[in-house]
Structures are given as C-alpha cells and as structure tokens.
DRENMI-568552 format. One record per residue (C-alpha): x, y, z; residue in one letter. Coordinates in pm, whole numbers. Example, Ala and Ser with C-alpha at 12.3 -4.5 7.8 and 13.67 -1.06 7.14 Angstrom:
// DRENMI-568552
<vogu c1="1230" c2="-450" c3="780" res="A"/>
<vogu c1="1367" c2="-106" c3="714" res="S"/>
// end
This chain:
// DRENMI-568552
<vogu c1="-34" c2="5" c3="24" res="M"/>
<vogu c1="69" c2="395" c3="-73" res="L"/>
<vogu c1="312" c2="557" c3="108" res="R"/>
<vogu c1="429" c2="904" c3="86" res="T"/>
<vogu c1="718" c2="1033" c3="-40" res="L"/>
<vogu c1="933" c2="1098" c3="255" res="P"/>
<vogu c1="888" c2="740" c3="369" res="I"/>
<vogu c1="954" c2="623" c3="39" res="F"/>
<vogu c1="1289" c2="793" c3="15" res="A"/>
<vogu c1="1388" c2="674" c3="368" res="S"/>
<vogu c1="1338" c2="364" c3="278" res="L"/>
<vogu c1="1394" c2="374" c3="-126" res="I"/>
<vogu c1="1745" c2="254" c3="-61" res="G"/>
<vogu c1="1719" c2="-73" c3="212" res="R"/>
<vogu c1="1453" c2="-193" c3="-7" res="F"/>
<vogu c1="1465" c2="-136" c3="-380" res="A"/>
<vogu c1="1484" c2="-495" c3="-435" res="L"/>
<vogu c1="1138" c2="-473" c3="-211" res="T"/>
<vogu c1="988" c2="-229" c3="-386" res="N"/>
<vogu c1="1028" c2="-387" c3="-717" res="A"/>
<vogu c1="824" c2="-616" c3="-891" res="I"/>
<vogu c1="992" c2="-914" c3="-809" res="P"/>
<vogu c1="1082" c2="-1150" c3="-1104" res="T"/>
<vogu c1="1334" c2="-1406" c3="-999" res="G"/>
<vogu c1="1421" c2="-1328" c3="-643" res="D"/>
<vogu c1="1215" c2="-1622" c3="-494" res="L"/>
<vogu c1="1320" c2="-2002" c3="-582" res="P"/>
<vogu c1="1124" c2="-2120" c3="-781" res="L"/>
<vogu c1="1062" c2="-2547" c3="-837" res="S"/>
<vogu c1="1023" c2="-2531" c3="-1245" res="D"/>
<vogu c1="965" c2="-2296" c3="-1470" res="A"/>
<vogu c1="644" c2="-2244" c3="-1630" res="V"/>
<vogu c1="620" c2="-2382" c3="-1962" res="E"/>
<vogu c1="252" c2="-2323" c3="-2132" res="A"/>
<vogu c1="48" c2="-2089" c3="-2431" res="Q"/>
<vogu c1="-46" c2="-1789" c3="-2315" res="R"/>
<vogu c1="-305" c2="-1622" c3="-2482" res="I"/>
<vogu c1="-192" c2="-1264" c3="-2515" res="D"/>
<vogu c1="-437" c2="-989" c3="-2398" res="P"/>
<vogu c1="-389" c2="-760" c3="-2728" res="R"/>
<vogu c1="-500" c2="-1029" c3="-2967" res="Q"/>
<vogu c1="-830" c2="-1054" c3="-2793" res="T"/>
<vogu c1="-1138" c2="-897" c3="-2795" res="A"/>
<vogu c1="-1206" c2="-937" c3="-2408" res="Y"/>
<vogu c1="-1302" c2="-645" c3="-2219" res="W"/>
<vogu c1="-975" c2="-502" c3="-1973" res="K"/>
<vogu c1="-1013" c2="-225" c3="-1811" res="P"/>
<vogu c1="-858" c2="92" c3="-1873" res="P"/>
<vogu c1="-516" c2="189" c3="-1692" res="M"/>
<vogu c1="-696" c2="516" c3="-1515" res="K"/>
<vogu c1="-1050" c2="392" c3="-1439" res="S"/>
<vogu c1="-1272" c2="423" c3="-1110" res="N"/>
<vogu c1="-1412" c2="65" c3="-917" res="I"/>
<vogu c1="-1634" c2="50" c3="-650" res="Q"/>
<vogu c1="-1621" c2="-247" c3="-484" res="F"/>
<vogu c1="-1898" c2="-421" c3="-300" res="I"/>
<vogu c1="-1890" c2="-753" c3="-142" res="L"/>
<vogu c1="-2127" c2="-734" c3="157" res="T"/>
<vogu c1="-2461" c2="-708" c3="-2" res="G"/>
<vogu c1="-2535" c2="-687" c3="-353" res="I"/>
<vogu c1="-2626" c2="-346" c3="-564" res="P"/>
<vogu c1="-2988" c2="-278" c3="-612" res="D"/>
<vogu c1="-3042" c2="-192" c3="-965" res="V"/>
<vogu c1="-3443" c2="-281" c3="-938" res="D"/>
<vogu c1="-3527" c2="89" c3="-1048" res="E"/>
<vogu c1="-3316" c2="91" c3="-1390" res="D"/>
<vogu c1="-3019" c2="257" c3="-1150" res="F"/>
<vogu c1="-2721" c2="220" c3="-1002" res="I"/>
<vogu c1="-2462" c2="516" c3="-832" res="R"/>
<vogu c1="-2210" c2="561" c3="-825" res="P"/>
<vogu c1="-2130" c2="553" c3="-1203" res="N"/>
<vogu c1="-1758" c2="438" c3="-1138" res="A"/>
<vogu c1="-1762" c2="226" c3="-1441" res="G"/>
<vogu c1="-1636" c2="-98" c3="-1279" res="I"/>
<vogu c1="-1745" c2="-277" c3="-1003" res="Y"/>
<vogu c1="-1694" c2="-605" c3="-815" res="E"/>
<vogu c1="-1932" c2="-832" c3="-653" res="V"/>
<vogu c1="-1961" c2="-1159" c3="-473" res="D"/>
<vogu c1="-2013" c2="-1406" c3="-747" res="M"/>
<vogu c1="-2191" c2="-1640" c3="-603" res="F"/>
<vogu c1="-2423" c2="-1412" c3="-450" res="Y"/>
<vogu c1="-2498" c2="-1178" c3="-712" res="T"/>
<vogu c1="-2795" c2="-1298" c3="-955" res="P"/>
<vogu c1="-2716" c2="-1332" c3="-1362" res="D"/>
<vogu c1="-3031" c2="-1020" c3="-1390" res="T"/>
<vogu c1="-2875" c2="-797" c3="-1113" res="T"/>
<vogu c1="-2506" c2="-809" c3="-1343" res="I"/>
<vogu c1="-2690" c2="-779" c3="-1731" res="K"/>
<vogu c1="-2857" c2="-488" c3="-1539" res="K"/>
<vogu c1="-2565" c2="-358" c3="-1425" res="M"/>
<vogu c1="-2400" c2="-379" c3="-1773" res="N"/>
<vogu c1="-2731" c2="-247" c3="-1951" res="D"/>
<vogu c1="-2711" c2="64" c3="-1677" res="L"/>
<vogu c1="-2291" c2="92" c3="-1847" res="G"/>
<vogu c1="-2090" c2="-92" c3="-1562" res="Q"/>
<vogu c1="-1815" c2="-357" c3="-1662" res="K"/>
<vogu c1="-1829" c2="-624" c3="-1368" res="V"/>
<vogu c1="-1572" c2="-826" c3="-1189" res="I"/>
<vogu c1="-1728" c2="-1164" c3="-1016" res="C"/>
<vogu c1="-1525" c2="-1258" c3="-686" res="Y"/>
<vogu c1="-1462" c2="-1611" c3="-527" res="F"/>
<vogu c1="-1214" c2="-1808" c3="-361" res="S"/>
<vogu c1="-1007" c2="-1946" c3="-572" res="A"/>
<vogu c1="-761" c2="-2155" c3="-343" res="A"/>
<vogu c1="-961" c2="-2184" c3="-8" res="T"/>
<vogu c1="-1293" c2="-2418" c3="-4" res="A"/>
<vogu c1="-1609" c2="-2245" c3="239" res="E"/>
<vogu c1="-1839" c2="-2517" c3="367" res="N"/>
<vogu c1="-2167" c2="-2223" c3="270" res="W"/>
<vogu c1="-2079" c2="-2243" c3="-124" res="R"/>
<vogu c1="-2291" c2="-2454" c3="-315" res="D"/>
<vogu c1="-2004" c2="-2636" c3="-471" res="D"/>
<vogu c1="-1838" c2="-2709" c3="-130" res="Y"/>
<vogu c1="-1907" c2="-3120" c3="-218" res="S"/>
<vogu c1="-1676" c2="-3143" c3="-483" res="Q"/>
<vogu c1="-1398" c2="-3102" c3="-320" res="F"/>
<vogu c1="-1198" c2="-3401" c3="-223" res="Q"/>
<vogu c1="-1106" c2="-3476" c3="155" res="R"/>
<vogu c1="-709" c2="-3480" c3="-28" res="Q"/>
<vogu c1="-797" c2="-3114" c3="-126" res="D"/>
<vogu c1="-822" c2="-2991" c3="198" res="L"/>
<vogu c1="-536" c2="-2877" c3="443" res="G"/>
<vogu c1="-569" c2="-2630" c3="750" res="K"/>
<vogu c1="-914" c2="-2396" c3="896" res="E"/>
<vogu c1="-833" c2="-2031" c3="819" res="L"/>
<vogu c1="-821" c2="-1895" c3="1160" res="P"/>
<vogu c1="-1117" c2="-1748" c3="1239" res="D"/>
<vogu c1="-1271" c2="-1857" c3="1005" res="W"/>
<vogu c1="-1505" c2="-2186" c3="1050" res="P"/>
<vogu c1="-1577" c2="-2399" c3="803" res="G"/>
<vogu c1="-1352" c2="-2268" c3="536" res="E"/>
<vogu c1="-1042" c2="-2415" c3="428" res="R"/>
<vogu c1="-714" c2="-2433" c3="199" res="Y"/>
<vogu c1="-737" c2="-2570" c3="-115" res="L"/>
<vogu c1="-435" c2="-2804" c3="-245" res="D"/>
<vogu c1="-391" c2="-2562" c3="-567" res="I"/>
<vogu c1="-156" c2="-2828" c3="-732" res="R"/>
<vogu c1="-475" c2="-3070" c3="-712" res="R"/>
<vogu c1="-628" c2="-3144" c3="-1034" res="D"/>
<vogu c1="-1013" c2="-3172" c3="-839" res="N"/>
<vogu c1="-937" c2="-2874" c3="-739" res="V"/>
<vogu c1="-874" c2="-2697" c3="-1070" res="F"/>
<vogu c1="-1170" c2="-2885" c3="-1237" res="K"/>
<vogu c1="-1423" c2="-2755" c3="-943" res="V"/>
<vogu c1="-1216" c2="-2395" c3="-1000" res="I"/>
<vogu c1="-1322" c2="-2430" c3="-1374" res="Q"/>
<vogu c1="-1707" c2="-2510" c3="-1248" res="K"/>
<vogu c1="-1666" c2="-2181" c3="-1068" res="R"/>
<vogu c1="-1524" c2="-1963" c3="-1387" res="I"/>
<vogu c1="-1789" c2="-2134" c3="-1596" res="D"/>
<vogu c1="-2005" c2="-1997" c3="-1377" res="L"/>
<vogu c1="-1897" c2="-1633" c3="-1370" res="A"/>
<vogu c1="-1938" c2="-1661" c3="-1805" res="K"/>
<vogu c1="-2312" c2="-1821" c3="-1766" res="Q"/>
<vogu c1="-2313" c2="-1446" c3="-1488" res="K"/>
<vogu c1="-2210" c2="-1239" c3="-1756" res="G"/>
<vogu c1="-1908" c2="-1134" c3="-1552" res="C"/>
<vogu c1="-1677" c2="-926" c3="-1764" res="N"/>
<vogu c1="-1440" c2="-1053" c3="-1549" res="A"/>
<vogu c1="-1316" c2="-1241" c3="-1238" res="I"/>
<vogu c1="-1108" c2="-1199" c3="-987" res="E"/>
<vogu c1="-930" c2="-1527" c3="-807" res="P"/>
<vogu c1="-849" c2="-1450" c3="-470" res="D"/>
<vogu c1="-719" c2="-1641" c3="-191" res="N"/>
<vogu c1="-430" c2="-1813" c3="-434" res="V"/>
<vogu c1="-147" c2="-1648" c3="-209" res="D"/>
<vogu c1="-176" c2="-2009" c3="21" res="V"/>
<vogu c1="201" c2="-2036" c3="-43" res="Y"/>
<vogu c1="192" c2="-1777" c3="198" res="S"/>
<vogu c1="-7" c2="-1916" c3="481" res="N"/>
<vogu c1="14" c2="-2196" c3="752" res="D"/>
<vogu c1="-211" c2="-2435" c3="459" res="N"/>
<vogu c1="-94" c2="-2753" c3="647" res="G"/>
<vogu c1="0" c2="-2959" c3="306" res="F"/>
<vogu c1="331" c2="-3136" c3="270" res="T"/>
<vogu c1="510" c2="-3080" c3="85" res="P"/>
<vogu c1="509" c2="-2713" c3="86" res="A"/>
<vogu c1="346" c2="-2501" c3="-106" res="I"/>
<vogu c1="569" c2="-2257" c3="-297" res="V"/>
<vogu c1="505" c2="-1964" c3="-528" res="P"/>
<vogu c1="540" c2="-2124" c3="-802" res="D"/>
<vogu c1="300" c2="-2382" c3="-742" res="D"/>
<vogu c1="92" c2="-2024" c3="-758" res="T"/>
<vogu c1="200" c2="-1905" c3="-1042" res="I"/>
<vogu c1="112" c2="-2258" c3="-1260" res="K"/>
<vogu c1="-205" c2="-2253" c3="-1109" res="Y"/>
<vogu c1="-255" c2="-1864" c3="-1220" res="L"/>
<vogu c1="-186" c2="-1992" c3="-1537" res="H"/>
<vogu c1="-471" c2="-2198" c3="-1608" res="K"/>
<vogu c1="-712" c2="-2033" c3="-1454" res="V"/>
<vogu c1="-590" c2="-1728" c3="-1680" res="S"/>
<vogu c1="-602" c2="-1881" c3="-1986" res="A"/>
<vogu c1="-937" c2="-2055" c3="-1904" res="Y"/>
<vogu c1="-1072" c2="-1759" c3="-1799" res="A"/>
<vogu c1="-911" c2="-1558" c3="-2075" res="R"/>
<vogu c1="-1117" c2="-1854" c3="-2322" res="S"/>
<vogu c1="-1414" c2="-1802" c3="-2213" res="L"/>
<vogu c1="-1411" c2="-1429" c3="-2274" res="G"/>
<vogu c1="-1298" c2="-1262" c3="-1943" res="M"/>
<vogu c1="-992" c2="-1079" c3="-1778" res="S"/>
<vogu c1="-818" c2="-1173" c3="-1466" res="V"/>
<vogu c1="-717" c2="-985" c3="-1182" res="G"/>
<vogu c1="-468" c2="-1042" c3="-913" res="I"/>
<vogu c1="-527" c2="-977" c3="-553" res="K"/>
<vogu c1="-213" c2="-886" c3="-349" res="N"/>
<vogu c1="78" c2="-1148" c3="-419" res="C"/>
<vogu c1="335" c2="-871" c3="-421" res="V"/>
<vogu c1="577" c2="-1166" c3="-406" res="E"/>
<vogu c1="542" c2="-1283" c3="-790" res="I"/>
<vogu c1="408" c2="-988" c3="-943" res="L"/>
<vogu c1="662" c2="-1027" c3="-1179" res="G"/>
<vogu c1="602" c2="-1372" c3="-1269" res="D"/>
<vogu c1="246" c2="-1355" c3="-1306" res="I"/>
<vogu c1="258" c2="-1031" c3="-1543" res="F"/>
<vogu c1="139" c2="-1217" c3="-1835" res="D"/>
<vogu c1="-125" c2="-1418" c3="-1698" res="D"/>
<vogu c1="-343" c2="-1121" c3="-1533" res="V"/>
<vogu c1="-525" c2="-812" c3="-1704" res="D"/>
<vogu c1="-496" c2="-587" c3="-1377" res="F"/>
<vogu c1="-442" c2="-645" c3="-981" res="A"/>
<vogu c1="-601" c2="-505" c3="-699" res="I"/>
<vogu c1="-364" c2="-418" c3="-332" res="S"/>
<vogu c1="-532" c2="-339" c3="-20" res="E"/>
<vogu c1="-398" c2="-93" c3="231" res="Q"/>
<vogu c1="-27" c2="-50" c3="38" res="C"/>
<vogu c1="-43" c2="346" c3="208" res="V"/>
<vogu c1="13" c2="122" c3="591" res="Q"/>
<vogu c1="205" c2="-126" c3="449" res="Y"/>
<vogu c1="486" c2="1" c3="190" res="L"/>
<vogu c1="459" c2="-171" c3="-60" res="N"/>
<vogu c1="277" c2="44" c3="-287" res="C"/>
<vogu c1="570" c2="114" c3="-531" res="T"/>
<vogu c1="542" c2="-288" c3="-639" res="A"/>
<vogu c1="180" c2="-197" c3="-775" res="Y"/>
<vogu c1="272" c2="97" c3="-916" res="A"/>
<vogu c1="568" c2="-61" c3="-1133" res="N"/>
<vogu c1="256" c2="-341" c3="-1219" res="F"/>
<vogu c1="147" c2="-25" c3="-1507" res="T"/>
<vogu c1="442" c2="30" c3="-1595" res="T"/>
<vogu c1="535" c2="-209" c3="-1930" res="A"/>
<vogu c1="808" c2="-473" c3="-1806" res="P"/>
<vogu c1="984" c2="-493" c3="-2169" res="A"/>
<vogu c1="914" c2="-376" c3="-2536" res="P"/>
<vogu c1="644" c2="-513" c3="-2685" res="G"/>
<vogu c1="396" c2="-527" c3="-2317" res="K"/>
<vogu c1="178" c2="-361" c3="-2147" res="E"/>
<vogu c1="139" c2="-155" c3="-1840" res="G"/>
<vogu c1="-139" c2="-290" c3="-1600" res="K"/>
<vogu c1="-457" c2="-125" c3="-1376" res="P"/>
<vogu c1="-391" c2="-129" c3="-1021" res="V"/>
<vogu c1="-690" c2="-82" c3="-787" res="F"/>
<vogu c1="-590" c2="15" c3="-437" res="E"/>
<vogu c1="-865" c2="-2" c3="-126" res="V"/>
<vogu c1="-791" c2="220" c3="151" res="E"/>
<vogu c1="-987" c2="168" c3="483" res="Y"/>
<vogu c1="-1128" c2="427" c3="703" res="V"/>
<vogu c1="-1430" c2="463" c3="995" res="N"/>
<vogu c1="-1648" c2="737" c3="945" res="Y"/>
<vogu c1="-1950" c2="996" c3="1124" res="T"/>
<vogu c1="-2172" c2="1184" c3="890" res="Y"/>
<vogu c1="-2376" c2="1513" c3="967" res="T"/>
<vogu c1="-2471" c2="1592" c3="621" res="G"/>
<vogu c1="-2713" c2="1469" c3="416" res="E"/>
<vogu c1="-2757" c2="1269" c3="127" res="W"/>
<vogu c1="-2953" c2="1318" c3="-214" res="S"/>
<vogu c1="-3207" c2="1076" c3="-302" res="D"/>
<vogu c1="-2967" c2="937" c3="-511" res="D"/>
<vogu c1="-2723" c2="821" c3="-340" res="G"/>
<vogu c1="-2458" c2="1101" c3="-305" res="V"/>
<vogu c1="-2386" c2="1280" c3="26" res="A"/>
<vogu c1="-2424" c2="1673" c3="-11" res="L"/>
<vogu c1="-2167" c2="1790" c3="214" res="T"/>
<vogu c1="-1831" c2="1618" c3="205" res="P"/>
<vogu c1="-1659" c2="1816" c3="445" res="T"/>
<vogu c1="-1889" c2="1736" c3="723" res="A"/>
<vogu c1="-1738" c2="1369" c3="727" res="F"/>
<vogu c1="-1507" c2="1302" c3="1001" res="R"/>
<vogu c1="-1253" c2="1019" c3="908" res="T"/>
<vogu c1="-1033" c2="798" c3="1108" res="Q"/>
<vogu c1="-788" c2="527" c3="1078" res="N"/>
<vogu c1="-662" c2="363" c3="1365" res="V"/>
<vogu c1="-326" c2="260" c3="1185" res="D"/>
<vogu c1="-264" c2="681" c3="1113" res="F"/>
<vogu c1="-393" c2="793" c3="1423" res="P"/>
<vogu c1="-236" c2="1164" c3="1413" res="G"/>
<vogu c1="-445" c2="1204" c3="1112" res="L"/>
<vogu c1="-816" c2="1309" c3="1054" res="K"/>
<vogu c1="-1035" c2="1410" c3="755" res="D"/>
<vogu c1="-896" c2="1608" c3="477" res="E"/>
<vogu c1="-530" c2="1537" c3="586" res="K"/>
<vogu c1="-597" c2="1144" c3="606" res="L"/>
<vogu c1="-788" c2="1131" c3="268" res="R"/>
<vogu c1="-452" c2="1331" c3="115" res="R"/>
<vogu c1="-249" c2="1043" c3="252" res="K"/>
<vogu c1="-432" c2="776" c3="149" res="L"/>
<vogu c1="-443" c2="890" c3="-172" res="C"/>
<vogu c1="-82" c2="976" c3="-215" res="N"/>
<vogu c1="-191" c2="1360" c3="-244" res="L"/>
<vogu c1="51" c2="1543" c3="41" res="D"/>
<vogu c1="303" c2="1616" c3="-107" res="E"/>
<vogu c1="363" c2="1993" c3="-316" res="P"/>
<vogu c1="256" c2="1966" c3="-696" res="G"/>
<vogu c1="109" c2="1617" c3="-656" res="V"/>
<vogu c1="-311" c2="1676" c3="-755" res="T"/>
<vogu c1="-624" c2="1391" c3="-869" res="V"/>
<vogu c1="-534" c2="1498" c3="-1162" res="D"/>
<vogu c1="-170" c2="1454" c3="-1216" res="S"/>
<vogu c1="-95" c2="1149" c3="-915" res="P"/>
<vogu c1="240" c2="1067" c3="-790" res="Y"/>
<vogu c1="192" c2="710" c3="-863" res="L"/>
<vogu c1="-58" c2="567" c3="-1126" res="K"/>
<vogu c1="-236" c2="338" c3="-899" res="I"/>
<vogu c1="-645" c2="389" c3="-914" res="N"/>
<vogu c1="-722" c2="469" c3="-546" res="T"/>
<vogu c1="-1069" c2="429" c3="-323" res="I"/>
<vogu c1="-1178" c2="496" c3="34" res="I"/>
<vogu c1="-1394" c2="238" c3="171" res="K"/>
<vogu c1="-1466" c2="96" c3="505" res="T"/>
<vogu c1="-1404" c2="-233" c3="630" res="L"/>
<vogu c1="-1810" c2="-389" c3="520" res="A"/>
<vogu c1="-1725" c2="-327" c3="146" res="L"/>
<vogu c1="-2054" c2="-199" c3="152" res="D"/>
<vogu c1="-2236" c2="80" c3="-27" res="G"/>
<vogu c1="-2016" c2="377" c3="40" res="F"/>
<vogu c1="-1715" c2="492" c3="-112" res="I"/>
<vogu c1="-1517" c2="809" c3="-94" res="M"/>
<vogu c1="-1297" c2="880" c3="-359" res="F"/>
<vogu c1="-966" c2="1084" c3="-393" res="C"/>
<vogu c1="-1138" c2="1430" c3="-458" res="D"/>
<vogu c1="-1325" c2="1370" c3="-147" res="G"/>
<vogu c1="-1627" c2="1307" c3="-308" res="S"/>
<vogu c1="-1845" c2="1033" c3="-145" res="V"/>
<vogu c1="-2157" c2="852" c3="-258" res="E"/>
<vogu c1="-2313" c2="523" c3="-168" res="R"/>
<vogu c1="-2442" c2="232" c3="-371" res="T"/>
<vogu c1="-2817" c2="135" c3="-293" res="R"/>
<vogu c1="-2734" c2="-245" c3="-198" res="T"/>
<vogu c1="-2934" c2="-593" c3="-100" res="K"/>
<vogu c1="-2963" c2="-770" c3="146" res="D"/>
<vogu c1="-2860" c2="-1147" c3="36" res="V"/>
<vogu c1="-2804" c2="-1364" c3="351" res="G"/>
<vogu c1="-2424" c2="-1344" c3="331" res="Q"/>
<vogu c1="-2328" c2="-1624" c3="625" res="K"/>
<vogu c1="-1986" c2="-1408" c3="655" res="K"/>
<vogu c1="-1914" c2="-1060" c3="597" res="N"/>
<vogu c1="-1687" c2="-1071" c3="307" res="A"/>
<vogu c1="-1614" c2="-785" c3="315" res="G"/>
<vogu c1="-1406" c2="-761" c3="644" res="D"/>
<vogu c1="-1267" c2="-1155" c3="546" res="M"/>
<vogu c1="-1062" c2="-1001" c3="197" res="V"/>
<vogu c1="-970" c2="-766" c3="464" res="V"/>
<vogu c1="-835" c2="-967" c3="708" res="R"/>
<vogu c1="-647" c2="-1210" c3="461" res="R"/>
<vogu c1="-482" c2="-899" c3="350" res="G"/>
<vogu c1="-360" c2="-850" c3="696" res="W"/>
<vogu c1="-288" c2="-1213" c3="744" res="A"/>
<vogu c1="-71" c2="-1174" c3="379" res="R"/>
<vogu c1="112" c2="-832" c3="473" res="E"/>
<vogu c1="235" c2="-916" c3="827" res="K"/>
<vogu c1="427" c2="-1269" c3="647" res="M"/>
<vogu c1="555" c2="-1039" c3="403" res="W"/>
<vogu c1="645" c2="-767" c3="632" res="R"/>
<vogu c1="805" c2="-1046" c3="908" res="R"/>
<vogu c1="1019" c2="-1160" c3="545" res="S"/>
<vogu c1="1127" c2="-727" c3="519" res="M"/>
<vogu c1="1234" c2="-712" c3="869" res="G"/>
<vogu c1="974" c2="-467" c3="885" res="L"/>
<vogu c1="776" c2="-380" c3="1206" res="P"/>
<vogu c1="467" c2="-542" c3="1250" res="V"/>
// end
C-alpha cells in the first residue's frame, strides 16, 4: 500500500529490491511452460489504466429501479450471491462487472463445497470456521474452480478475481509445502481458461510474485498499500516491463471509519462531503482531509488528483465493503444494496486475509508488524 514521499525516500535504498516487481528473487521449483492467450490479440474487455471502481462484497447492488450509483464504470461483486439478472442490468447501465470468488479456499457455505475431495483440503483458516485452504496443485481443485469460472461466464461477468491464491504464504497444512511457483502455475491455468471464455483476470495482493504473473493477469488489486509500504511494487505493475508489453491497471483500496452529519441526495450523493469525520487506527495523528490526502498519496507539493504521484486508482471504503465509497477528490457516494443473507461479512473477511498476508511479508522484510 500507498506511502508518502518522505517515507518512500527514506526506504528506497534499503528496500530497493522489495519495491521493484520481483522477477526471480524467489526460489522456483520449475519453469512455467505453457501457451498463453495474448490479451493484445483478443477481444475481451480489460480495465482501462485510469479507472474508477466500486467494491461491494457485503450485499449486492440494488438495480431494481434501473439505477446505479456511483457511475464508477467498474464494480466488483460476489459471484455466488449476485444473480445473473443483476449483472446483466449492471452491464445495461454501463458498468463492467468483476466477479469475486475464492480460488484457493473451500468455504462450506458455498453450493459446490461437496465437490472438493478430502485430499484437497488443508487447515482451517484462523477465525473462519468452515473455510479450509485448498491444495492448488491437485487436478480436482482446478476442475472445481473451472466450474466456478464457467458460472462466472454464465452469469455475464466481464472479469474474475480469483482470491486467496497466495496460499503459499499461509500455514495451510500441506506436505510437501506449496511454494510460490505452484501459485504461478495455478494462476496460469486459471487465467488461460477464463480468457478463453472471454473474461479478463485480476490478482489481489501476491506482491512477491507480481513480476512472475504479469502476463497471466490483466489488472491487480491492492489493499492498504499506504500502510504496508509496498505501493511501488504495484505502481511498477502499471509500467510495461519490456518492449511489446503493456502496463496493467491497479486498483487500490484504503479503509476508514467515519461519521457523517450531512444529508444525502435521493440518488446517493453526500451533499456536504466536508461534514465527514474520518479516522484510521493505523494513522492516529491524521483525520478527515489530511487522512484522505495521505491515503490517496496526495500530500506532497505539486501532486493532484489529475497529476498523481503513482499511476494507481485509489478509492476509500470501510471494512464492510458495502455501498459507501469516498473518492480521492473528497466526493462521497453510496450504492443502493440489497441484503442477500450472506453467512459471513465478506468485506471484513477480505481485509483479515489481506492483513495476514501483509504480516508475513513484513516479517520477511524485517519490518515491524
């Protein structure tokens, strides 16, 4: 996540390797050899480099009145809970839809849980009873995930985000150990299959292997990179690494708590955005506009929303990942959502997983946790 320039300047020498896209600094068991689908030669949709996005993983967008707000252009939603009629309506309203599902854990509240075999299942995730890591090396795991990708296609998703694929960085219970190269190979298969069905593919976190999976994904998602000091790895992702390649867009999510004493318009726009009072427990000395500018990397002289320091697309949400969204220009909107009876708070689950990943990364770099 994003960091301010003074921190960047003080750490760039010490962590130069960390802050570049890793391209070979991790031991890989075997080379990955397979035919890739070249995204430049296909017609499927890919997010533009500079894009807005809205993430909703608690509830689903309510489009029953042929209306959606904000007009972000891209929404990410839970693939299982979001009906195909909602996704079609969102497309009709001009919104591309990224469908979220876990590609490396088995959740016993999902309809396809019984399709996983006993040998596929590893340890249960801490704090999440009923969810277990998957051995992504096993053929049956990929077969089940292929069916999930098929479902995404059937529902009309424009892209997928297969989450939790950094199973190598967690205490997953598998022997022999899952290594980063296993994730690279797995993502290659997932990507090739999704692209063959006309959907683009994104990756969340996995900062250690961003360089190795560059050709297999069409966009990246980062959480809290301001706090965790690794935004430059994602920023490098937006730059073509070699002639003939294209940079990839990055969507960055930062989190706040807030109170609001102003009013909302009928269509979900905060009429007095300056009335928001925001805080983030990781930046106790910053509030409101100063906090927003830091989270958006706008707190250096000469940097503006239109001329950012890093070419990443930042939005500000709450941990619930519900309809609330704050943009870097200070405007705030909220998407109408419907409760679909989710058994877990999906947004909080995503954040907890991200924090677990970051703790492991920070320890490996000798940074405080």
